[in-house]
ROSE-4610 file (N, C-alpha, C; in Angstrom, 1 decimal, always signed):
// ROSE-4610
residu = [X/X/X/X/X/X/X/X/X/X/X/X/X/X/X/X/X/X/X/X/X/X/X/X/X/X/X/X/X/X/X/X/X/X/X/X/X/X/X/X/X/X/X/X/X/X/X/X/X/X/X/X/X/X/X/X/X/X/X/X/X/X/X/X/X/X/X/X/X/X/X/X/X/X/X/X/X/X/X/X/X/X/X/X/X/X/X/X/X/X/X/X/X/X/X/X/X/X/X/X/X/X/X/X/X/X/X/X/X/X/X/X/X/X/X/X/X/X/X/X/X/X/X/X/X/X/X/X/X/X/X/X/X/X/X/X/X/X/X/X/X/X/X/X/X/X/X/X/X/X/X/X/X/X/X/X/X/X/X/X/X/X/X/X/X/X/X/X/X/X/X/X/X/X/X/X/X/X/X/X/X/X/X/X/X/X/X/X/X/X/X/X/X/X/X/X/X/X/X/X/X/X/X/X/X/X/X/X/X/X/X/X/X/X/X/X/X/X/X/X/X/X/X/X/X/X/X/X/X/X/X/X/X/X/X/X/X/X/X/X/X/X/X/X/X/X/X/X/X/X/X/X/X/X/X/X/X/X/X/X/X/X/X/X]
num = [1/1/1/2/2/2/3/3/3/4/4/4/5/5/5/6/6/6/7/7/7/8/8/8/9/9/9/10/10/10/11/11/11/12/12/12/13/13/13/14/14/14/15/15/15/16/16/16/17/17/17/18/18/18/19/19/19/20/20/20/21/21/21/22/22/22/23/23/23/24/24/24/25/25/25/26/26/26/27/27/27/28/28/28/29/29/29/30/30/30/31/31/31/32/32/32/33/33/33/34/34/34/35/35/35/36/36/36/37/37/37/38/38/38/39/39/39/40/40/40/41/41/41/42/42/42/43/43/43/44/44/44/45/45/45/46/46/46/47/47/47/48/48/48/49/49/49/50/50/50/51/51/51/52/52/52/53/53/53/54/54/54/55/55/55/56/56/56/57/57/57/58/58/58/59/59/59/60/60/60/61/61/61/62/62/62/63/63/63/64/64/64/65/65/65/66/66/66/67/67/67/68/68/68/69/69/69/70/70/70/71/71/71/72/72/72/73/73/73/74/74/74/75/75/75/76/76/76/77/77/77/78/78/78/79/79/79/80/80/80/81/81/81/82/82/82/83/83/83/84/84/84/85/85/85/86/86/86/87/87/87/88/88/88]
x = [+63.8/+64.6/+64.2/+64.2/+63.8/+64.8/+64.8/+65.9/+65.2/+65.4/+64.8/+65.9/+65.5/+66.4/+65.8/+66.5/+66.0/+66.9/+66.1/+66.7/+66.2/+66.9/+66.5/+66.2/+65.0/+64.6/+64.6/+65.3/+65.5/+64.7/+64.9/+64.2/+64.7/+65.9/+66.4/+66.1/+65.4/+65.1/+66.4/+66.3/+67.3/+66.7/+67.6/+67.2/+66.9/+65.9/+65.4/+65.6/+66.3/+66.5/+66.8/+66.7/+66.9/+68.3/+69.1/+70.5/+71.4/+72.7/+73.7/+73.6/+72.9/+72.5/+71.1/+70.6/+69.3/+69.3/+68.3/+68.2/+68.0/+68.9/+68.9/+67.5/+66.8/+65.5/+64.4/+64.5/+63.5/+62.2/+61.1/+59.8/+58.8/+59.1/+58.3/+59.1/+58.5/+59.1/+58.0/+58.3/+57.3/+58.0/+57.3/+57.8/+56.9/+57.5/+56.7/+57.3/+56.5/+56.9/+56.8/+58.0/+58.0/+58.0/+57.8/+57.8/+56.3/+56.3/+55.0/+54.2/+54.9/+54.1/+54.6/+55.5/+56.0/+55.9/+55.2/+54.8/+56.1/+56.1/+57.2/+56.4/+57.3/+56.7/+57.7/+57.1/+57.9/+57.4/+58.3/+57.9/+59.1/+58.9/+60.0/+60.1/+59.4/+59.4/+60.0/+61.3/+62.0/+62.4/+61.8/+62.1/+62.8/+64.0/+64.9/+65.0/+64.5/+64.5/+63.0/+62.1/+60.7/+60.4/+59.9/+59.6/+58.0/+57.6/+56.2/+56.0/+54.9/+54.7/+53.7/+53.7/+52.8/+53.2/+52.1/+52.4/+52.1/+53.1/+52.9/+53.0/+51.8/+51.6/+52.3/+52.5/+53.2/+52.5/+53.3/+52.7/+52.2/+51.9/+51.4/+52.4/+52.0/+52.8/+52.2/+53.0/+52.6/+53.4/+52.7/+53.5/+53.4/+54.5/+54.6/+55.0/+54.3/+54.6/+54.9/+56.0/+56.5/+56.5/+56.2/+56.2/+57.7/+58.5/+60.0/+60.7/+62.0/+62.9/+62.8/+62.5/+62.4/+63.2/+63.8/+64.5/+63.3/+63.4/+62.5/+63.2/+62.5/+63.1/+62.2/+62.8/+61.9/+62.4/+61.5/+61.7/+60.8/+61.4/+60.6/+60.0/+58.7/+58.1/+58.4/+59.4/+59.8/+61.1/+61.3/+62.6/+63.0/+64.1/+64.5/+63.5/+63.2/+62.2/+62.7/+62.6/+63.0/+61.9/+62.3/+61.5/+62.1/+61.1/+61.4/+61.2/+62.3/+62.0/+62.4/+61.4/+61.7/+61.5/+62.6/+62.6/+62.5/+61.8/+61.7/+61.6]
y = [+76.3/+77.5/+78.4/+79.7/+80.8/+81.8/+82.6/+83.7/+84.8/+86.0/+87.3/+88.2/+89.0/+89.9/+91.0/+92.1/+93.2/+93.0/+93.1/+93.0/+94.1/+94.4/+95.4/+94.7/+94.9/+94.2/+95.2/+94.9/+95.8/+95.3/+96.1/+95.8/+94.5/+94.1/+92.8/+91.7/+90.6/+89.5/+88.9/+88.6/+88.0/+87.0/+86.1/+85.2/+85.9/+85.4/+86.0/+85.2/+85.7/+84.9/+85.9/+85.5/+86.5/+86.8/+85.8/+85.9/+86.2/+85.6/+85.7/+84.6/+83.5/+82.4/+82.0/+81.0/+80.5/+79.5/+79.6/+78.7/+77.4/+76.4/+75.0/+74.4/+73.7/+73.1/+74.0/+75.3/+76.3/+75.8/+75.9/+75.5/+76.7/+77.6/+78.8/+80.1/+81.0/+82.3/+83.3/+84.3/+85.5/+86.6/+87.4/+88.6/+89.8/+90.9/+92.1/+93.2/+93.8/+94.9/+96.1/+96.8/+97.9/+99.2/+99.2/+100.5/+101.1/+102.4/+103.1/+103.2/+102.8/+103.0/+102.1/+101.1/+100.3/+98.8/+98.2/+96.7/+95.8/+94.5/+93.7/+92.4/+91.5/+90.2/+89.2/+88.1/+87.1/+85.7/+84.9/+83.7/+82.7/+81.6/+80.6/+80.4/+81.0/+80.8/+82.0/+81.9/+83.0/+82.6/+83.2/+82.9/+84.2/+83.9/+85.1/+86.0/+87.3/+88.4/+88.5/+87.8/+87.9/+86.9/+87.5/+86.7/+86.5/+85.3/+85.1/+84.6/+85.3/+84.8/+85.7/+85.9/+86.7/+88.1/+89.0/+90.4/+90.9/+91.5/+92.0/+93.5/+94.1/+95.5/+96.2/+97.5/+98.2/+98.0/+97.7/+97.5/+96.2/+95.3/+93.9/+92.9/+92.0/+90.7/+89.5/+88.6/+87.4/+86.2/+85.1/+83.9/+82.8/+82.4/+81.3/+80.0/+78.9/+77.6/+76.6/+76.0/+75.0/+73.5/+72.6/+71.2/+70.7/+71.3/+71.0/+72.3/+72.3/+73.5/+74.0/+75.3/+75.9/+77.2/+77.4/+78.7/+79.7/+80.9/+81.9/+83.2/+83.9/+85.2/+86.3/+87.6/+88.7/+89.9/+90.6/+91.6/+92.9/+94.1/+95.3/+95.6/+96.3/+96.8/+98.2/+98.8/+100.2/+100.4/+101.1/+101.5/+100.4/+100.6/+99.8/+99.7/+98.5/+98.3/+97.6/+98.1/+97.4/+96.4/+95.1/+94.1/+93.4/+92.9/+92.2/+90.8/+89.8/+88.5/+87.5/+86.6/+85.6/+84.2/+83.3/+81.9/+81.0/+79.9/+78.8/+77.4]
z = [+69.0/+69.1/+67.9/+68.2/+67.2/+67.2/+66.1/+66.0/+65.3/+65.7/+65.2/+64.7/+63.7/+63.2/+62.4/+62.1/+61.1/+59.9/+58.8/+57.4/+56.6/+55.5/+54.6/+53.2/+52.7/+51.4/+50.4/+49.2/+48.1/+46.9/+45.8/+44.6/+43.9/+44.2/+43.7/+44.7/+44.2/+45.0/+45.8/+47.1/+47.8/+48.8/+49.2/+50.2/+51.6/+52.2/+53.5/+54.8/+55.7/+56.9/+58.0/+59.3/+60.4/+60.9/+60.8/+61.3/+60.2/+60.4/+59.3/+58.3/+58.7/+57.8/+58.0/+57.3/+57.5/+58.7/+59.6/+60.7/+60.1/+60.6/+60.2/+60.6/+59.6/+59.8/+60.0/+59.5/+59.6/+58.9/+59.7/+59.2/+59.2/+60.1/+60.3/+60.0/+59.3/+59.0/+59.2/+60.0/+60.2/+59.8/+58.9/+58.2/+58.5/+59.0/+59.3/+58.4/+57.6/+56.7/+57.5/+57.9/+58.8/+58.0/+56.7/+55.9/+56.0/+55.9/+55.9/+54.6/+53.5/+52.2/+51.1/+51.3/+50.3/+50.6/+49.7/+49.9/+49.5/+49.9/+49.5/+49.1/+48.3/+48.0/+48.6/+49.2/+49.8/+49.3/+48.8/+48.2/+48.0/+47.4/+47.2/+45.6/+44.8/+43.4/+42.8/+42.3/+41.6/+40.3/+39.2/+37.8/+37.2/+36.9/+36.5/+37.6/+37.4/+38.4/+39.0/+38.6/+38.9/+40.2/+41.2/+42.5/+42.5/+42.6/+42.8/+44.3/+44.9/+46.3/+46.9/+48.2/+48.9/+49.0/+48.8/+48.9/+50.4/+51.0/+52.4/+52.3/+52.7/+52.6/+53.8/+53.7/+54.8/+56.1/+57.2/+58.5/+58.7/+57.7/+57.9/+58.3/+59.0/+59.3/+58.8/+58.2/+57.7/+58.4/+58.6/+59.1/+58.1/+57.6/+56.6/+57.4/+57.1/+57.7/+56.6/+56.7/+55.6/+56.1/+55.3/+55.6/+55.7/+55.0/+54.9/+54.8/+55.2/+55.0/+53.5/+53.4/+52.1/+52.0/+50.8/+50.5/+50.2/+50.9/+50.7/+50.3/+49.4/+48.8/+49.2/+49.2/+49.4/+48.3/+47.9/+46.9/+47.3/+47.4/+47.5/+46.1/+46.3/+45.2/+44.9/+45.6/+45.5/+46.1/+47.0/+47.7/+48.7/+49.4/+50.4/+51.6/+52.0/+53.1/+54.2/+55.4/+56.6/+57.1/+57.3/+57.7/+59.0/+59.8/+61.0/+60.6/+60.8/+60.4/+61.6/+61.8/+62.9/+62.2/+62.6/+62.0/+63.2/+62.9/+63.9/+63.2]
C-alpha cells in the first residue's frame, strides 16, 4: 500500500510524511521538490536545528529506501517549498 500527498517544507526542520501521520511500516519515501528555485534537505539526522541529509534541487525527485522504518525530516534552504511525497 502507498499514500501520496502535497506538503510544504519550511526553513525549520520538520518530520516528512504524505498523509496526516507517517504510514506504518514505511520503507520507501519518494520526495519531489516542486519549487522553481529553492532546494530542500531531506534526512534522518537532526542535530539541534541543523538537518543532515540529501539535498534535493528544484524540480528533482529522490527515492529513499530504508531497511527499517525511519523518521525522516525535511528543511527548506530558503522560503516555503511545496513538495510531493509518496510513502510505501
